[in-house]
Steps between C-alpha positions, in 0.01 A plus 500: 500500500783551260681831476715561193872555545471857370485611862801570718537260796365757751205575270429130459490462878264794543266375225499148647415640845222713353350208308512275808319769701246551222424127483460479879277807519278391211482138620537313172311750286808603302475337159803658335751778550696662221812711478457767233656826389867575456620230742312234303622634167858521622544869426479639854716780634622554859191719557252238376239359732370144507155454346305197621 
């Protein structure tokens, strides 16, 4: 699954790990995942979370 470059390298790694775990746990039932919120819009602050 693609993750936009709006994430910092450590965030990208954490999201990739989470998505891999999600796909393994749900055994092929994941149709789509989306990044939304301030990270997706590109207007995040240091206190912003990652919305998936």
